[in-house]
C-alpha positions as CSV (number, residue, x, y, z in Angstrom):
1,X,-33.3,12.2,65.4
2,X,-33.3,9.9,62.1
3,X,-32.3,6.4,62.5
4,X,-29.2,5.4,60.8
5,X,-30.2,2.1,59.0
6,X,-27.1,2.0,57.5
7,X,-24.5,2.5,60.1
8,X,-21.0,1.0,59.1
9,X,-19.0,0.1,62.2
10,X,-15.0,0.9,61.6
11,X,-14.4,0.6,65.2
12,X,-12.4,-2.3,66.8
13,X,-15.7,-3.7,68.4
14,X,-18.5,-4.5,68.1
15,X,-17.1,-5.4,64.2
16,X,-19.6,-5.8,61.3
17,X,-21.9,-9.4,61.5
18,X,-22.2,-11.2,58.0
19,X,-25.4,-11.7,57.0
20,X,-25.3,-15.5,57.7
21,X,-24.3,-14.8,61.1
22,X,-27.4,-12.6,61.7
23,X,-29.8,-15.1,60.3
24,X,-28.2,-17.5,62.5
25,X,-28.9,-15.4,65.7
26,X,-32.6,-15.5,64.5
27,X,-33.2,-18.9,65.1
28,X,-35.9,-20.1,67.6
29,X,-33.6,-21.2,71.0
30,X,-33.3,-24.3,71.7
31,X,-32.9,-26.2,75.1
32,X,-29.2,-25.9,76.6
33,X,-29.1,-29.3,77.8
34,X,-30.8,-30.7,74.6
35,X,-29.1,-33.2,72.3
36,X,-29.0,-30.8,69.4
37,X,-27.3,-28.0,71.7
38,X,-24.6,-31.0,72.7
39,X,-23.8,-31.3,69.3
40,X,-23.5,-27.6,68.6
41,X,-21.1,-27.3,71.3
42,X,-18.8,-30.1,70.3
43,X,-19.1,-28.4,66.7
44,X,-17.8,-25.0,68.1
45,X,-15.4,-26.7,70.6
46,X,-13.5,-28.3,67.6
47,X,-13.7,-25.2,65.5
48,X,-12.6,-22.7,68.1
49,X,-9.4,-25.5,68.7
50,X,-8.6,-25.0,64.8
51,X,-8.7,-21.4,65.3
52,X,-6.4,-21.1,68.6
53,X,-4.3,-23.7,66.8
54,X,-4.6,-25.8,70.2
55,X,-5.2,-29.3,71.4
56,X,-5.8,-27.6,74.7
57,X,-9.2,-27.0,76.2
58,X,-11.1,-24.1,75.0
59,X,-14.0,-23.1,77.1
60,X,-16.7,-20.7,76.2
61,X,-18.1,-18.1,78.7
62,X,-21.1,-15.9,78.5
63,X,-19.8,-12.6,79.2
64,X,-17.1,-10.1,77.6
65,X,-13.5,-10.8,77.0
66,X,-12.9,-8.8,80.4
67,X,-14.5,-11.9,81.9
68,X,-12.2,-14.6,80.4
69,X,-9.3,-12.6,81.4
70,X,-10.3,-12.3,85.2
71,X,-11.3,-16.1,84.8
72,X,-7.9,-16.7,83.8
73,X,-6.2,-14.8,87.0
74,X,-8.5,-16.1,89.5
75,X,-8.5,-19.9,88.4
76,X,-4.6,-19.6,88.7
77,X,-3.2,-17.4,91.2
78,X,-3.3,-16.8,94.9
79,X,-3.6,-13.8,96.8
80,X,-0.3,-12.2,97.3
81,X,1.3,-13.8,94.2
82,X,4.0,-12.0,92.2
83,X,2.8,-11.3,88.7
84,X,4.3,-9.2,85.7
85,X,1.5,-6.8,84.0
86,X,2.5,-5.3,80.8
87,X,0.9,-1.8,80.2
88,X,1.5,0.2,77.2
89,X,-2.3,1.2,76.7
90,X,-5.7,1.3,77.8
91,X,-6.1,-2.5,78.4
92,X,-2.8,-3.2,79.6
93,X,-3.8,-0.6,82.6
94,X,-7.0,-2.6,82.8
95,X,-5.2,-5.8,83.9
96,X,-3.1,-4.0,86.3
97,X,-6.3,-2.8,88.1
98,X,-7.7,-6.4,88.0
99,X,-4.6,-8.2,89.4
100,X,-4.3,-5.4,92.0
101,X,-8.2,-5.6,92.9
102,X,-7.5,-9.3,94.0
103,X,-4.6,-8.7,95.7
104,X,-1.7,-9.5,93.5
105,X,1.3,-8.3,93.9
106,X,2.0,-6.4,90.4
107,X,5.7,-5.7,89.1
108,X,4.7,-3.3,86.2
109,X,6.5,-3.2,83.0
110,X,5.1,0.0,80.7
111,X,6.0,1.7,77.7
112,X,4.7,5.1,76.5
113,X,1.2,4.7,74.8
114,X,1.8,4.2,71.2
115,X,5.1,2.2,71.8
116,X,5.4,-1.4,72.1
117,X,6.3,-3.2,75.4
118,X,10.1,-4.2,75.4
119,X,10.8,-8.0,75.5
120,X,13.9,-7.6,77.1
121,X,12.4,-5.7,80.2
122,X,10.7,-9.2,80.6
123,X,13.4,-11.2,80.2
124,X,15.6,-9.5,82.8
125,X,13.3,-9.3,85.7
126,X,12.3,-13.3,84.5
127,X,16.0,-14.1,84.8
128,X,16.5,-12.4,87.8
129,X,14.1,-14.3,89.5
130,X,16.0,-17.2,90.7
131,X,13.2,-18.0,93.7
132,X,10.8,-18.7,91.2
133,X,8.4,-15.9,92.8
134,X,6.8,-14.7,89.7
135,X,3.7,-16.8,89.0
136,X,2.2,-15.3,85.9
137,X,2.9,-12.8,83.1
138,X,0.0,-10.6,81.9
139,X,-0.3,-8.7,78.7
140,X,-2.2,-7.6,76.1
141,X,-1.3,-8.9,72.5
142,X,-3.1,-5.8,70.5
143,X,-3.5,-2.8,72.2
144,X,-6.3,-1.4,70.5
145,X,-6.2,1.8,72.2
146,X,-3.2,3.1,70.7
147,X,-2.9,0.6,67.4
148,X,0.1,-1.3,68.8
149,X,0.8,-5.1,68.5
150,X,3.6,-6.4,71.1
151,X,5.7,-9.0,70.5
152,X,4.1,-12.2,72.2
153,X,6.1,-14.7,70.5
154,X,9.3,-13.1,71.9
155,X,7.8,-12.6,75.4
156,X,6.1,-15.8,75.4
157,X,9.6,-17.5,74.9
158,X,11.0,-15.8,77.9
159,X,8.0,-16.6,80.0
160,X,8.5,-20.3,78.8
161,X,12.3,-20.1,79.6
162,X,11.3,-19.3,83.6
163,X,9.6,-22.5,84.0
164,X,7.1,-21.8,86.5
165,X,5.6,-18.4,85.5
166,X,2.2,-18.6,83.6
167,X,1.4,-16.5,80.4
168,X,-2.3,-14.9,80.9
169,X,-2.5,-13.0,77.3
170,X,-5.2,-10.9,76.1
171,X,-5.7,-11.8,72.3
172,X,-9.4,-10.1,72.4
173,X,-8.4,-8.0,69.3
174,X,-5.8,-10.4,67.7
175,X,-7.6,-14.0,67.8
176,X,-8.7,-14.1,64.5
177,X,-6.7,-11.2,62.8
178,X,-3.1,-12.6,62.9
179,X,-1.1,-15.9,63.6
180,X,-1.5,-16.6,67.4
181,X,-0.3,-20.4,67.3
182,X,-1.1,-21.4,71.1
183,X,0.6,-24.7,71.0
184,X,3.3,-23.8,68.9
185,X,4.4,-20.8,71.6
186,X,3.2,-22.8,74.2
187,X,0.9,-20.1,75.9
188,X,-0.8,-21.4,79.2
189,X,-4.1,-18.8,79.0
190,X,-5.2,-17.0,76.4
191,X,-8.5,-14.7,76.3
192,X,-10.6,-13.4,73.7
193,X,-14.3,-11.9,72.9
194,X,-17.0,-12.7,70.3
195,X,-17.5,-9.2,69.1
196,X,-13.9,-9.0,67.3
197,X,-12.2,-11.3,64.8
198,X,-15.4,-14.2,65.5
199,X,-17.6,-11.4,63.5
200,X,-20.4,-12.0,66.1
201,X,-22.5,-9.8,68.7
202,X,-20.8,-9.1,72.2
203,X,-21.6,-11.8,74.7
204,X,-19.2,-14.6,74.5
205,X,-15.7,-15.1,75.6
206,X,-13.2,-17.8,74.9
207,X,-10.5,-19.1,77.2
208,X,-7.6,-22.1,76.4
209,X,-6.1,-23.5,79.3
210,X,-2.7,-25.6,79.3
211,X,-1.9,-28.5,81.3
212,X,0.3,-26.3,83.1
213,X,-2.4,-23.9,83.5
214,X,-5.0,-26.3,84.7
215,X,-2.3,-27.4,87.4
216,X,-1.9,-24.0,89.0
217,X,-6.0,-24.3,89.6
218,X,-5.1,-26.5,92.3
219,X,-3.3,-24.4,94.5
220,X,-5.5,-21.0,93.5
221,X,-7.5,-19.5,96.3
222,X,-9.0,-16.3,94.7
223,X,-12.7,-16.2,95.0
224,X,-14.6,-17.5,92.0
225,X,-18.2,-19.0,91.1
226,X,-20.0,-18.0,87.8
227,X,-16.0,-17.9,86.7
228,X,-15.0,-21.2,87.9
229,X,-13.2,-22.7,85.2
230,X,-13.3,-26.4,86.8
231,X,-17.1,-26.1,86.2
232,X,-17.0,-25.5,82.6
233,X,-14.2,-28.2,82.1
234,X,-16.6,-30.6,83.6
235,X,-19.3,-29.8,81.6
236,X,-17.5,-29.6,78.2
237,X,-16.8,-33.3,79.0
238,X,-20.7,-33.7,78.2
239,X,-20.5,-30.9,75.6
240,X,-22.5,-28.5,78.0
241,X,-22.3,-25.7,80.0
242,X,-22.4,-25.4,83.8
243,X,-24.8,-22.5,83.5
244,X,-27.4,-21.1,80.8
245,X,-25.4,-20.3,77.6
246,X,-26.4,-17.4,75.3
247,X,-27.9,-20.0,73.1
248,X,-28.2,-18.2,70.2
249,X,-24.7,-16.5,70.0
250,X,-23.7,-20.2,69.9
251,X,-25.7,-20.3,66.7
252,X,-24.0,-17.1,65.4
253,X,-20.8,-18.6,66.4
254,X,-21.1,-21.8,65.0
255,X,-21.8,-20.1,61.6
256,X,-19.1,-17.5,61.9
257,X,-16.5,-20.4,62.8
258,X,-17.6,-22.1,59.7
259,X,-17.3,-19.0,57.2
260,X,-13.6,-18.8,58.9
261,X,-12.6,-22.3,58.1
262,X,-14.1,-21.8,54.7
263,X,-11.5,-18.7,53.8
264,X,-8.7,-20.6,56.1
265,X,-6.2,-19.0,58.7
266,X,-3.6,-17.7,56.3
267,X,-6.3,-16.0,54.0
268,X,-7.5,-14.3,57.5
269,X,-4.3,-13.2,58.4
270,X,-3.1,-12.1,54.9
271,X,-6.7,-9.7,54.5
272,X,-6.0,-8.4,57.8
273,X,-2.5,-7.3,56.8
274,X,-3.3,-6.2,53.7
275,X,-6.2,-3.9,55.3
276,X,-3.7,-2.4,57.6
277,X,-1.1,-1.8,55.2
278,X,-3.8,-0.1,52.9
279,X,-5.3,1.9,55.9
280,X,-1.9,3.2,57.1
281,X,-0.1,4.0,54.5
282,X,-3.1,6.3,53.0
283,X,-3.4,8.0,56.1
284,X,0.3,9.2,55.6
285,X,-0.5,9.7,52.2
286,X,-3.1,12.4,53.5
287,X,-0.6,13.9,55.3
288,X,-1.7,12.6,58.9
289,X,0.4,10.9,61.5
290,X,0.5,7.6,62.9
291,X,0.0,7.3,66.6
292,X,1.6,3.9,66.7
293,X,4.9,3.0,66.1
294,X,5.0,2.1,62.6
295,X,7.1,-1.3,62.8
296,X,4.3,-2.4,65.4
297,X,1.1,-1.7,64.0
298,X,-1.9,-3.6,65.1
299,X,-3.7,-5.8,62.3
300,X,-7.1,-4.5,63.8
301,X,-7.0,-0.8,64.4
302,X,-5.1,2.2,62.9
303,X,-4.8,5.1,65.5
304,X,-4.4,8.3,63.7
305,X,-2.9,11.7,65.1
306,X,-5.3,14.9,64.6
307,X,-3.2,17.7,65.6
308,X,-4.8,20.9,65.7
309,X,-8.3,19.1,64.8
310,X,-10.4,18.0,67.4
311,X,-10.6,14.2,66.8
312,X,-14.1,14.0,68.5
313,X,-15.4,16.7,66.1
314,X,-13.9,14.9,62.8
315,X,-15.5,11.7,64.2
316,X,-19.0,13.2,64.2
317,X,-18.7,14.7,60.8
318,X,-17.7,11.3,59.4
319,X,-20.7,9.6,61.4
320,X,-23.2,12.4,60.4
321,X,-22.5,12.5,56.7
322,X,-21.3,9.2,56.0
323,X,-22.8,6.8,58.3
324,X,-19.5,5.6,59.6
325,X,-18.7,5.1,63.0
326,X,-15.2,5.7,63.9
327,X,-13.5,5.4,67.3
328,X,-12.1,7.9,69.6
329,X,-8.7,7.9,71.9
330,X,-9.3,7.2,75.3
331,X,-8.5,9.0,78.4
332,X,-5.8,11.7,77.7
333,X,-5.9,10.7,73.9
334,X,-9.7,11.9,73.8
335,X,-9.9,14.3,70.9
336,X,-6.3,14.1,70.0
337,X,-6.5,10.6,67.9
338,X,-9.1,8.8,66.1
339,X,-9.2,5.2,65.4
340,X,-10.3,3.1,62.5
341,X,-11.3,-0.6,63.2
342,X,-10.4,-3.1,60.4
343,X,-11.0,-6.1,62.3
344,X,-13.6,-9.1,61.7
345,X,-16.0,-8.8,58.7
346,X,-14.4,-6.2,56.8
347,X,-13.5,-6.2,53.1
348,X,-11.6,-3.9,50.6
349,X,-14.6,-2.1,49.8
350,X,-15.1,-1.2,53.6
351,X,-11.4,0.2,53.1
352,X,-11.8,2.1,50.3
353,X,-15.2,3.6,51.3
354,X,-13.8,4.7,54.8
355,X,-10.6,6.3,53.3
356,X,-12.7,7.9,50.9
357,X,-15.0,9.3,53.7
358,X,-11.9,10.6,55.6
359,X,-10.1,12.2,52.2
360,X,-13.5,14.1,51.5
361,X,-13.9,15.4,55.0
362,X,-10.4,16.6,55.0
363,X,-10.9,18.3,51.1
364,X,-13.8,20.0,52.3
365,X,-12.5,21.3,55.5
366,X,-9.6,22.9,53.4
367,X,-6.9,20.7,54.9
368,X,-5.6,18.8,51.7
369,X,-6.2,19.1,48.1
370,X,-8.4,17.0,45.6
371,X,-5.0,15.4,44.2
372,X,-4.2,14.4,48.0
373,X,-7.4,12.6,48.2
374,X,-6.7,10.9,44.9
375,X,-3.6,9.6,46.0
376,X,-4.5,8.4,49.0
377,X,-7.0,5.9,47.1
378,X,-4.3,5.1,45.0
379,X,-1.9,4.1,47.7
380,X,-4.5,1.8,49.4
381,X,-5.5,0.0,46.3
382,X,-2.2,-0.9,45.6
383,X,-1.9,-2.6,48.6
384,X,-5.2,-4.2,48.3
385,X,-4.5,-5.7,45.0
386,X,-1.3,-7.6,46.6
387,X,-1.7,-10.9,47.6
């Protein structure tokens, strides 16, 4: 089998990595207790706070986004605590399992995959909790298994009104793609991962902790060692890490964050929104159907129904013919949808290229006319030129 030397990642993670970031990865490692590394940690921490729009602690863990989410749960909650878990996709489903694994009492709020969570259901349960027994609300902001973004702004306002419950939010595919103002929304715990909007390879995760979250750590009795965030907070005071970090990934992080600061938050958000609109409207122009509720499309990924077409075979054709990797459906959606990632280091050319590949494949299969293929590109181009 030939090695694909030009594979284009159009999946919701890992995402494409800029050349400058790849070059940073290739540097000789330095000592993780050295002055040079401490300066690197100081720089990346400051830029992570900028990205999160917070003055809170932002801790870096060597591990995936799941590690950060688990850390948020085990450091602030105790066995038997009541928590609300939002589930409208694969990742919401994961947090229910994690919470149950640690002996938490889960109140599940769910919605059909492809539809957003209803904020009013959160409000109702939180308002009825007069004894303040609910200690946390766990949910996924951007549910990339379905292409839906949940209304975190509204849900977080209801959590704040409760006063006691902590917000524990999976922002793995929304941080760096859309506005997540941690301080403005008073989010307590926010987790994210390096291989998404950060534009670097997998291996690092990030977690913000509010003052309220740190106060909750004093009474938490769930087991933790490597993920004990008190150790990370203590070492961060000297710009260090409690354990051996992925030094070269921190080199990459430093470079990626500098690139993000140069582009600016507003421009980053506008770019992702432009790509979301270009992709989703081009898909409709090709007579394909979006899987997600159109009013709640994620800026990170577009999920597409394939109807009578086998989505896995369609993906395979795209990969073999165009060296473009699309994501498939998960669980019961496998074979029924494909997902196009447009997160992180993705530009307008990438969007036009993947739409052309999808159009060409449908054309060759006799599913659309050449005119339809052309119309999809025109539609996409109109959204891409909008500032």
